[in-house]
C-alpha positions as a LaTeX table, in Angstrom:
\begin{tabular}{lrrr}
\hline
Residue & $x$ (\AA) & $y$ (\AA) & $z$ (\AA) \\
\hline
Unk1 & $-141.64$ & 105.02 & $-100.37$ \\
Unk2 & $-141.64$ & 107.36 & $-97.16$ \\
Unk3 & $-142.13$ & 110.77 & $-97.63$ \\
Unk4 & $-139.64$ & 113.03 & $-95.99$ \\
Unk5 & $-140.95$ & 114.95 & $-92.78$ \\
Unk6 & $-141.08$ & 118.75 & $-93.17$ \\
Unk7 & $-137.77$ & 118.80 & $-91.14$ \\
Unk8 & $-135.79$ & 116.50 & $-93.02$ \\
Unk9 & $-136.81$ & 118.74 & $-95.97$ \\
Unk10 & $-135.81$ & 121.81 & $-94.27$ \\
Unk11 & $-133.11$ & 120.44 & $-93.28$ \\
Unk12 & $-131.93$ & 119.63 & $-96.71$ \\
Unk13 & $-132.54$ & 122.99 & $-97.77$ \\
Unk14 & $-130.58$ & 124.75 & $-95.14$ \\
Unk15 & $-127.52$ & 122.34 & $-96.42$ \\
Unk16 & $-128.34$ & 123.13 & $-99.81$ \\
Unk17 & $-127.85$ & 126.99 & $-99.14$ \\
Unk18 & $-124.33$ & 126.05 & $-97.28$ \\
Unk19 & $-123.33$ & 124.36 & $-99.75$ \\
Unk20 & $-124.07$ & 126.20 & $-102.83$ \\
Unk21 & $-122.62$ & 129.18 & $-100.65$ \\
Unk22 & $-125.12$ & 131.29 & $-101.85$ \\
Unk23 & $-126.21$ & 132.65 & $-98.43$ \\
Unk24 & $-124.12$ & 130.35 & $-95.73$ \\
Unk25 & $-120.72$ & 130.01 & $-95.35$ \\
Unk26 & $-118.81$ & 127.09 & $-93.12$ \\
Unk27 & $-118.04$ & 129.44 & $-89.27$ \\
Unk28 & $-121.24$ & 131.90 & $-90.38$ \\
Unk29 & $-124.04$ & 132.64 & $-87.65$ \\
Unk30 & $-127.51$ & 131.28 & $-88.53$ \\
Unk31 & $-130.29$ & 134.24 & $-89.00$ \\
Unk32 & $-132.56$ & 133.99 & $-85.83$ \\
Unk33 & $-135.53$ & 131.43 & $-85.33$ \\
Unk34 & $-138.10$ & 133.98 & $-86.48$ \\
Unk35 & $-136.26$ & 135.29 & $-89.40$ \\
Unk36 & $-135.25$ & 131.89 & $-91.08$ \\
Unk37 & $-138.30$ & 130.19 & $-90.40$ \\
Unk38 & $-139.83$ & 132.94 & $-92.28$ \\
Unk39 & $-137.21$ & 132.56 & $-95.45$ \\
Unk40 & $-138.04$ & 129.34 & $-95.44$ \\
Unk41 & $-141.79$ & 129.23 & $-95.05$ \\
Unk42 & $-141.39$ & 126.87 & $-92.27$ \\
Unk43 & $-142.69$ & 127.05 & $-88.40$ \\
Unk44 & $-140.65$ & 128.08 & $-85.65$ \\
Unk45 & $-140.69$ & 124.17 & $-84.11$ \\
Unk46 & $-140.01$ & 122.46 & $-87.53$ \\
Unk47 & $-136.85$ & 125.06 & $-87.67$ \\
Unk48 & $-135.73$ & 123.51 & $-84.27$ \\
Unk49 & $-136.22$ & 120.02 & $-85.45$ \\
Unk50 & $-134.13$ & 120.52 & $-88.91$ \\
Unk51 & $-131.04$ & 122.09 & $-86.59$ \\
Unk52 & $-131.01$ & 118.85 & $-84.51$ \\
Unk53 & $-130.41$ & 117.10 & $-87.39$ \\
Unk54 & $-127.96$ & 118.89 & $-89.08$ \\
Unk55 & $-126.61$ & 119.84 & $-85.60$ \\
Unk56 & $-126.08$ & 115.55 & $-85.17$ \\
Unk57 & $-124.35$ & 115.29 & $-88.02$ \\
Unk58 & $-121.88$ & 117.65 & $-87.26$ \\
Unk59 & $-122.58$ & 120.25 & $-90.28$ \\
Unk60 & $-124.19$ & 122.86 & $-87.04$ \\
Unk61 & $-123.44$ & 123.78 & $-83.83$ \\
Unk62 & $-125.53$ & 124.88 & $-81.78$ \\
Unk63 & $-124.39$ & 127.26 & $-78.55$ \\
Unk64 & $-127.21$ & 128.16 & $-76.18$ \\
Unk65 & $-127.30$ & 131.86 & $-74.93$ \\
Unk66 & $-125.07$ & 132.73 & $-78.61$ \\
Unk67 & $-126.69$ & 131.07 & $-81.51$ \\
Unk68 & $-126.09$ & 128.78 & $-84.37$ \\
Unk69 & $-123.48$ & 128.15 & $-85.90$ \\
Unk70 & $-122.24$ & 126.46 & $-89.27$ \\
Unk71 & $-118.97$ & 123.98 & $-88.32$ \\
Unk72 & $-116.06$ & 125.65 & $-89.17$ \\
Unk73 & $-114.17$ & 122.35 & $-90.29$ \\
Unk74 & $-117.41$ & 121.53 & $-92.38$ \\
Unk75 & $-115.83$ & 120.96 & $-95.95$ \\
Unk76 & $-118.71$ & 121.85 & $-98.61$ \\
Unk77 & $-117.98$ & 119.42 & $-101.38$ \\
Unk78 & $-119.93$ & 119.52 & $-104.76$ \\
Unk79 & $-121.05$ & 115.90 & $-104.44$ \\
Unk80 & $-123.99$ & 116.93 & $-102.26$ \\
Unk81 & $-125.40$ & 114.50 & $-99.35$ \\
Unk82 & $-122.96$ & 111.68 & $-100.53$ \\
Unk83 & $-120.27$ & 111.73 & $-98.38$ \\
Unk84 & $-122.17$ & 112.91 & $-95.46$ \\
Unk85 & $-124.89$ & 109.58 & $-95.80$ \\
Unk86 & $-121.50$ & 107.78 & $-95.53$ \\
Unk87 & $-120.40$ & 109.30 & $-92.27$ \\
Unk88 & $-123.37$ & 108.63 & $-90.50$ \\
Unk89 & $-122.91$ & 104.93 & $-91.75$ \\
Unk90 & $-119.93$ & 104.36 & $-90.29$ \\
Unk91 & $-121.05$ & 106.19 & $-87.07$ \\
Unk92 & $-123.99$ & 104.55 & $-87.24$ \\
Unk93 & $-122.57$ & 100.74 & $-87.71$ \\
Unk94 & $-120.70$ & 101.58 & $-84.57$ \\
Unk95 & $-123.45$ & 103.31 & $-82.88$ \\
Unk96 & $-125.21$ & 99.71 & $-83.09$ \\
Unk97 & $-122.50$ & 97.82 & $-82.15$ \\
Unk98 & $-122.61$ & 99.41 & $-78.74$ \\
Unk99 & $-126.50$ & 99.09 & $-78.58$ \\
Unk100 & $-126.42$ & 95.39 & $-79.25$ \\
Unk101 & $-123.64$ & 95.41 & $-76.50$ \\
Unk102 & $-125.92$ & 96.41 & $-73.68$ \\
Unk103 & $-129.69$ & 96.88 & $-74.88$ \\
Unk104 & $-131.19$ & 93.44 & $-75.21$ \\
Unk105 & $-129.63$ & 92.60 & $-71.44$ \\
Unk106 & $-131.31$ & 96.22 & $-70.25$ \\
Unk107 & $-134.28$ & 95.33 & $-71.84$ \\
Unk108 & $-134.03$ & 91.69 & $-69.42$ \\
Unk109 & $-133.38$ & 94.05 & $-66.35$ \\
Unk110 & $-135.96$ & 96.07 & $-66.90$ \\
Unk111 & $-138.77$ & 93.26 & $-67.13$ \\
Unk112 & $-137.22$ & 92.21 & $-63.34$ \\
Unk113 & $-136.89$ & 95.59 & $-61.48$ \\
Unk114 & $-139.37$ & 98.20 & $-63.62$ \\
Unk115 & $-142.63$ & 99.43 & $-60.97$ \\
Unk116 & $-146.09$ & 98.68 & $-62.73$ \\
Unk117 & $-145.88$ & 102.50 & $-63.82$ \\
Unk118 & $-142.73$ & 102.59 & $-65.63$ \\
Unk119 & $-143.85$ & 99.49 & $-67.63$ \\
Unk120 & $-147.48$ & 101.17 & $-68.09$ \\
Unk121 & $-145.41$ & 104.16 & $-69.59$ \\
Unk122 & $-143.40$ & 102.31 & $-71.77$ \\
Unk123 & $-145.78$ & 100.36 & $-73.40$ \\
Unk124 & $-148.36$ & 104.09 & $-73.84$ \\
Unk125 & $-144.81$ & 105.66 & $-75.56$ \\
Unk126 & $-145.07$ & 102.43 & $-78.06$ \\
Unk127 & $-148.69$ & 102.86 & $-78.86$ \\
Unk128 & $-147.44$ & 106.75 & $-79.39$ \\
Unk129 & $-144.30$ & 105.33 & $-81.61$ \\
Unk130 & $-146.92$ & 103.33 & $-83.15$ \\
Unk131 & $-149.64$ & 106.09 & $-84.20$ \\
Unk132 & $-147.08$ & 108.49 & $-85.21$ \\
Unk133 & $-145.81$ & 105.88 & $-87.89$ \\
Unk134 & $-148.78$ & 105.30 & $-88.99$ \\
Unk135 & $-149.80$ & 108.92 & $-90.09$ \\
Unk136 & $-146.49$ & 109.30 & $-91.45$ \\
Unk137 & $-144.69$ & 112.12 & $-88.73$ \\
Unk138 & $-141.41$ & 112.22 & $-87.96$ \\
Unk139 & $-141.12$ & 109.25 & $-84.98$ \\
Unk140 & $-137.54$ & 110.32 & $-83.78$ \\
Unk141 & $-138.61$ & 112.35 & $-80.56$ \\
Unk142 & $-140.95$ & 109.63 & $-79.10$ \\
Unk143 & $-138.87$ & 106.57 & $-80.41$ \\
Unk144 & $-136.26$ & 107.82 & $-78.69$ \\
Unk145 & $-138.51$ & 108.14 & $-75.22$ \\
Unk146 & $-139.35$ & 104.89 & $-76.26$ \\
Unk147 & $-136.31$ & 103.39 & $-75.71$ \\
Unk148 & $-134.84$ & 105.61 & $-73.18$ \\
Unk149 & $-138.12$ & 104.53 & $-70.46$ \\
Unk150 & $-136.83$ & 101.09 & $-70.89$ \\
Unk151 & $-132.95$ & 101.92 & $-70.00$ \\
Unk152 & $-134.68$ & 104.29 & $-66.85$ \\
Unk153 & $-136.65$ & 101.06 & $-66.00$ \\
Unk154 & $-133.48$ & 99.02 & $-65.29$ \\
Unk155 & $-133.10$ & 101.53 & $-62.68$ \\
Unk156 & $-128.86$ & 101.46 & $-63.40$ \\
Unk157 & $-127.57$ & 104.53 & $-62.82$ \\
Unk158 & $-124.83$ & 103.71 & $-65.59$ \\
Unk159 & $-126.68$ & 102.43 & $-67.90$ \\
Unk160 & $-128.82$ & 105.45 & $-67.97$ \\
Unk161 & $-125.60$ & 107.12 & $-68.69$ \\
Unk162 & $-125.52$ & 105.27 & $-72.22$ \\
Unk163 & $-128.89$ & 107.02 & $-73.43$ \\
Unk164 & $-127.13$ & 109.68 & $-75.44$ \\
Unk165 & $-125.79$ & 106.31 & $-77.55$ \\
Unk166 & $-129.61$ & 105.28 & $-78.26$ \\
Unk167 & $-130.76$ & 109.04 & $-79.26$ \\
Unk168 & $-128.25$ & 109.72 & $-81.58$ \\
Unk169 & $-128.57$ & 105.73 & $-83.24$ \\
Unk170 & $-132.56$ & 106.37 & $-83.35$ \\
Unk171 & $-132.21$ & 110.04 & $-84.30$ \\
Unk172 & $-129.12$ & 109.11 & $-87.56$ \\
Unk173 & $-131.08$ & 105.87 & $-87.96$ \\
Unk174 & $-134.58$ & 107.33 & $-88.91$ \\
Unk175 & $-132.64$ & 110.53 & $-90.94$ \\
Unk176 & $-130.75$ & 107.82 & $-92.68$ \\
Unk177 & $-133.40$ & 105.44 & $-93.64$ \\
Unk178 & $-136.27$ & 108.29 & $-94.31$ \\
Unk179 & $-136.83$ & 106.72 & $-97.70$ \\
Unk180 & $-137.75$ & 103.42 & $-96.87$ \\
Unk181 & $-140.36$ & 101.75 & $-95.29$ \\
Unk182 & $-139.16$ & 98.88 & $-94.08$ \\
Unk183 & $-137.50$ & 100.72 & $-91.07$ \\
Unk184 & $-140.85$ & 102.28 & $-90.01$ \\
Unk185 & $-142.98$ & 98.49 & $-90.76$ \\
Unk186 & $-140.22$ & 96.70 & $-88.49$ \\
Unk187 & $-139.98$ & 99.36 & $-85.97$ \\
Unk188 & $-143.74$ & 98.65 & $-85.43$ \\
Unk189 & $-143.25$ & 94.97 & $-85.59$ \\
Unk190 & $-140.74$ & 94.58 & $-83.28$ \\
Unk191 & $-142.25$ & 97.01 & $-80.58$ \\
Unk192 & $-145.41$ & 94.95 & $-80.63$ \\
Unk193 & $-143.25$ & 91.73 & $-79.95$ \\
Unk194 & $-140.66$ & 93.66 & $-77.32$ \\
Unk195 & $-143.44$ & 95.54 & $-75.72$ \\
Unk196 & $-145.67$ & 91.67 & $-75.12$ \\
Unk197 & $-142.61$ & 90.12 & $-73.34$ \\
Unk198 & $-142.32$ & 93.55 & $-70.85$ \\
Unk199 & $-146.00$ & 93.56 & $-70.53$ \\
Unk200 & $-146.06$ & 89.23 & $-69.45$ \\
Unk201 & $-142.29$ & 90.68 & $-67.06$ \\
Unk202 & $-140.73$ & 87.54 & $-69.26$ \\
Unk203 & $-136.96$ & 88.84 & $-69.34$ \\
Unk204 & $-135.86$ & 86.48 & $-71.78$ \\
Unk205 & $-138.37$ & 87.57 & $-74.61$ \\
Unk206 & $-137.78$ & 90.91 & $-73.80$ \\
Unk207 & $-134.18$ & 90.22 & $-74.34$ \\
Unk208 & $-134.52$ & 88.19 & $-77.67$ \\
Unk209 & $-137.46$ & 91.12 & $-79.11$ \\
Unk210 & $-134.53$ & 93.38 & $-78.40$ \\
Unk211 & $-132.09$ & 91.90 & $-80.27$ \\
Unk212 & $-133.85$ & 91.23 & $-83.23$ \\
Unk213 & $-135.08$ & 94.42 & $-83.31$ \\
Unk214 & $-131.49$ & 96.12 & $-83.23$ \\
Unk215 & $-130.34$ & 93.37 & $-86.19$ \\
Unk216 & $-133.58$ & 94.07 & $-88.42$ \\
Unk217 & $-132.44$ & 98.45 & $-88.14$ \\
Unk218 & $-128.71$ & 96.87 & $-89.04$ \\
Unk219 & $-129.94$ & 94.36 & $-91.89$ \\
Unk220 & $-132.29$ & 97.38 & $-93.08$ \\
Unk221 & $-129.43$ & 100.05 & $-93.14$ \\
Unk222 & $-127.38$ & 97.81 & $-94.53$ \\
Unk223 & $-124.74$ & 98.82 & $-91.75$ \\
Unk224 & $-122.49$ & 95.03 & $-91.80$ \\
Unk225 & $-121.92$ & 95.08 & $-88.18$ \\
Unk226 & $-121.18$ & 91.11 & $-88.56$ \\
Unk227 & $-122.81$ & 89.21 & $-86.08$ \\
Unk228 & $-125.39$ & 86.67 & $-86.20$ \\
Unk229 & $-128.58$ & 87.03 & $-84.63$ \\
Unk230 & $-129.58$ & 84.77 & $-82.08$ \\
Unk231 & $-132.96$ & 83.90 & $-83.01$ \\
\hline
\end{tabular}
């Protein structure tokens, strides 16, 4: 079983403080980074990642120049984590349905349009994802960069506007599946297949590899999107 990262553990601790009402309440502003990181016994970078996780769930709201606040609409419930995780599941279902519509085709387009430098960047990012998964660190940012690089290589300005969908889906999927090794194992295998087709500039193969990758994530996360794989 994959252990939660330090940032995920920190996010859990902050949410527990909110849930228990011991220090923070909905609408409150969190203390500054130096104070809160010292209180939690973590680095500022770990704290920032924990805040990003909670912000993606709608628990925290970050305002540049003002600070980080607990969502005033947050309902603190006794069944810690259960309702929140169900909300994430519903959001992920919609996000992955959207990804299934455009991301396989984007991979095919990238095969045809990417420059050699862009292909090399995708392959380098894929190798970095593999390393981070193997050492058990949080792969959220680098996994997002890997998928984003494929979209950027499509050279389609409209498709590039969909990058936030990928970023949110990857981040929430990793958070939701943080305790399952299957998700990480599928990522390693599927990325390797996808990179092989991209390296060969095989558009049909890349399209199918991305489709398989997304369906593996859907199956692992039990999202019940309702589409049958094409393989």
